[in-house]
N, C-alpha and C positions, 0 to 999 in steps of 0.2 A: 130351316137349318141346312138342308141339302142344297138349296139354291145358293146360300152364302158360300158353302164349300166349293161349289162349281165355279163361282166367279172370283174366288180368292186368288190373289197373286202369289206366285212362288216366293216373292221377296217380302211377303207380309204374312208369314205362317202363324205368328202369334197375334192374338187379338190385342189391339191397342198399339201395334207397331206398324203404321201405314207405310206404304212404299213412297220413298222420297221422289219429288218431282225434279228429276235431273235430266230431262230430255228436252231438246229443242223441238217443239211441236211442228215447226215449219219443215225441219229435216225429216221428221217421222212421216209427214204427209207426202213429202217428195219420194221417200223410199217406198211407201205403199203404192204410189202411182207406178213406179218403175218395176216393182215386183210382179205386177199383173201381167207383164209381158216382157220378153227379152228385147231390150232396146237395141237399135242399130247403132253403128259407129257414128253415123250422121246425127242421130237424135241425141246421143251422149255428148258429142262435141258441141252441138247447139245448146244443150242444157248447161254445159260448163261455161260457155261464153255468155249465157244469160244469167250466170251466177246462181244456178240451181245446185244446191249442196247434195241433193239426192243423186244427180247425174255425176257429180264430182266423186262421191263415195263409190259408186259403181265402177267408174273408170279407174279409180285407184285399185279396186279389187282385181280388175283385169290386168293391171300393171304387175301386181304382186303374184298373179297366177303363173304356174309353170306350164300350163297347157299350151300347146303350140297354137291352137286357134285363138286363144285369149291373147297370147303374145303378139300375134299378127294384128289383132284389133287394137291392142294397146299402142302399137307402133304407129298406126294411122291416127289415133287420137293425139298422141304426143306431137306428131308432125303438124297436125292441125292447130295445136295450142302454141307451138313455138313462136309464131309471129306475134302472139299476144303476151308473151312471157318477158322475163327480165326487167320487170317494172317495180319489183318489190325490194325490200331490204331483208336480208336473211341473217338471223341471229342464232348462233349455236349456244346452248346452255348445258353445262355439265357440272358434275359434282358427285361426291361419293354417295351411295345409298344412305338415306336418312338426313341428308343436308337440307331437305325441304324444297326440292326442285318443283314438284307439282304445286305446292302452295305458292311458291314464288311466281311461277308461270301464270297461275290464276290471277294473282294480284297485279302482275305486270300487264297481262292481257286486258284486264278490266280497265286499267289506266289508259292503255292505248285506244281502246274502244271509246272511252269517254272523250278522247281527243279527236274522234272522227275516223279512226283507223279501222280497217278490216283485218282481223288477225286469224291466221291459220297456225295451229299447233300440231306438229308432227312429232309423236313420241315413239320411242323404240323400246319395247319390253323384252327382257331376256327370255329366251326359250330354254326349256329344260333339256339337258343333254340326254336325259333318260326317256321321258315321255314325249319330247319334242313340242310340248304345249306351252302356251303363254297365258298369263292372267288377263292382260289387256285391260287393266283397271283404271287407266288415267281419266276416263270420262267420269268415273265415280268419284275420284279424288278432286276433280275440278267441277263440282256440282253447280257452282254459280256461273262460271264462265261458259259452260256448255249450253246454258239457256239463252245466251246472248245471240240474237239474230246475226250479228256481224262477226261471230266467232265460229271457227270450224276446228274440231279436235279429231285427229286421226291416229289412234294407236296402231302400231304394227309390230309383229313378232320379228325378233332378230333372226330366227331360224339358225342356220349354220354359218351365217356370214361372219367372217373374222371381225372381231371387235364389237359385235353387237349392233351394227348399223344395218337397218333393213336394206335388203338388196336393191330395192327400187326407190329409195328415198329421194334421190336426185330427180328422177322423172316425176315423182309426186310433186316436188317443188314447182316444176314447170306447169303442171295442171292447176295448182293452187294460184299461181300468178295469173294464169289465163282466166281464172274465175274471179279475178278482181281483188285478191287479198294484197294489202299494202305491206304487211309485215308477216314474215314466216318465222316462227319460233321452232327450233329443232332441239329436242331434248335427247340426250344420250342416256344409256343405261348406267353410265358412271363406273365402269369396271376396268378401264385401262385403254385398250386399243381403239375403242370407239371414238375417243376424242380426236385422234388423227384424221379419221374418215370424215367426221362432222366438220372439223376445221377446214377440210378441203372442199366443202360445199357451202360455206357460209361467209358472210362479209364481216361479221363482228362475233368474237368468241368470248363468252362470259363464263367465268369460273366461280362457282359457288363454294364457299368454305365455311367451316365451323370453327369457333374459338375453342381452345382447350382440347382439340382432338389430336394433338401431336403433329399437325401438318405444318406448323410454322417453320420448323427446321428444314422441312422438305423444300422450302422455297429456294434454298441455295443450290438445289440440284436442277439440272436441265430437264426439259420434258414439257409437261403440261403448262408450267408457269411461263415458258417461253412463248407458247401459243396464245396465251390469254391477252385480250385487249382490255379487260377489266376484271378485277377480283372483287367479289361481293361477299362479305361475311354476313351470313344470315343468322337469324335467331338472336340478334343483338337487342335484347330486351330483358327487363327484370334483373335478376341476379347475374345474368350472363353478360350484361352490358359492359362492365368493367373489363372482363376477359376479352370481349370482342374488340374493344378499343386498343388493348395491348396487342392483340393479334394483327390488327390493322397496321400498327407501327412496325411489327416484325415483317409483314409482307411488303411494306413499302421499302424497307431496307433490302429485302431480297431482290426486289425488282431493279434496284439500282446496280446490282451486280451484272445485269445483262446489257449487252450492247444495244444501241439505239435500233429501233425497228425500221425496216425498209419503208414502212408506210409513213414514217415521220411522226407517228403517234406515240405518246408516252402513256403506258397503261396506268389506270387509276385504281385505287383501292377504296371501296366504300363499305358502309354499314347499312344493314336493313333488317327489318322484322316483317317478313312476308305475312305472318299470322296477324299482326296488328296493323299491317298496311303502312308501315313507316319506312321512309327512305326510298320508296319505289319511284317517286317522281324525280328524285335526284339521279337515279340510275338512267332513266330515259333521257335526261338532260345530257349525261355523259355520252350515251349512245348517239344522240343527235349531233353532239360536238364532233364525235369521231367521224361520222359520215360527212359532215361539213368539211373536215380536214382532208379526208382521202379523196373526196370528189373534187376538191379544189386543187390538189396537187397531182391528180391523174392516177393515183394508186388504185382507186376503186375499179376502174376499167381494166387496168393492168392485171390485177388479181383475178378478176372474172375470166380473163383470157387464159391465164396460167392454169386456173382450175379446169377450164374446158379441155386443155391439153392433157392434164392429169387424168381426167375421166375418160378421155379417148383411150389412153394406154390401159386404164383399168378395164374398160369395156372389151378391148381386144384380148386381154389376158383371160377375162371371164369367159368370153366366147370360145377361145382356144381350148380352155379346160373342159368346157361343156361338150364341145365337139369331139375332143379326145376320148372322153369316157363313153360317149354315145356310139363310137365306132365299133361295129360288130367284131372286127378282128381283135381290137383291144380288149373287149369284154371276154372273149374266149381265152386270149393269152394271159389276161390278168388272173383268171381262175387258176391257170396252170402255174403261174409264178407264185401265187399265194400258197398253193399246195407245196411247191418246191421249197419255199421258205419254211413252212411248217416241218418239212422233213429234213431241214438243214442241208439241202442239196444246192442252194444258191444263197447269195446275200441280197439284202434289199437294194443295194446299189447296182449289182449286176442285173437284177430283175427289172429295175427301172430302166436301165440302158436297153434291155431287150424290148421292153414295151415301147419306149420312145423311138426305137429304130423302125417300128411298124409304120410310123407317120412320115418317115423321111423319103 
């Protein structure tokens, strides 16, 4: 009895409830190998180019780290991966919580793998504003896809990044492409601002919707609908099928209110049931048609170049903000100004002007 208790998994506390097999054993072995020692930048880079998911995971951890040493190592790895990147297609997937993003991605990913693709899934989990923690449960929700040798799932915490997009998602894409993944799926937390950030780093933007959720009328407003290259109404099965078909007609009408896209592509509205694996193949057909269109008219490369410019400006802004708050003089003056605000001796605007003048 004591022996059984000793070997019992924390995920199988009750007898008769075994731990589910949701791990990619190949990745587990790779991680065990790398945990035995601290790998060098050279070994991590070599592992990525040899499509070792263990090396890929550890390199992404370095990218996400805020430690100066790790940032320097991550920079070297990214530079080493750049010549081998930009060979995938990047698909952003968004939708409100509960729309079935994880179930859809699992069905979609399995379809792509069946067609000979290597699929990387980058998910962003919201971080608590109180505890700063994240659940990072996407691997649990995609228990079939995670076991596929040609799939890689990486959940990341949004942290304090505006809009809930992980701070280093774009750099992670580069590493995944260097590791040989053909399709990169990026899932947002679906809470608003994250859609804009994900749209700026993907080639195709897919919006998941639910029928009967009151979203149909929102289609006449600008915003997320304008960014979508395709709208997919999920959970179109059973008693919900009729409502889903009506919603499809509503969204089609809404899409006609928008001017033609610069890409020359007319957004499509489709139905699917990710749970029953229905309509998934049709979605991939639409995605494939989109890439055939934009690569043919030159928009694909144009958009990639514009995205690179956008991320240049974002990186500069991020670096300036980081260096500003790291400045010793700013730290001292910031405390003084915060105290002055508490005592009503200054205004936030005057305090900001004082702090900013220290960098001039």
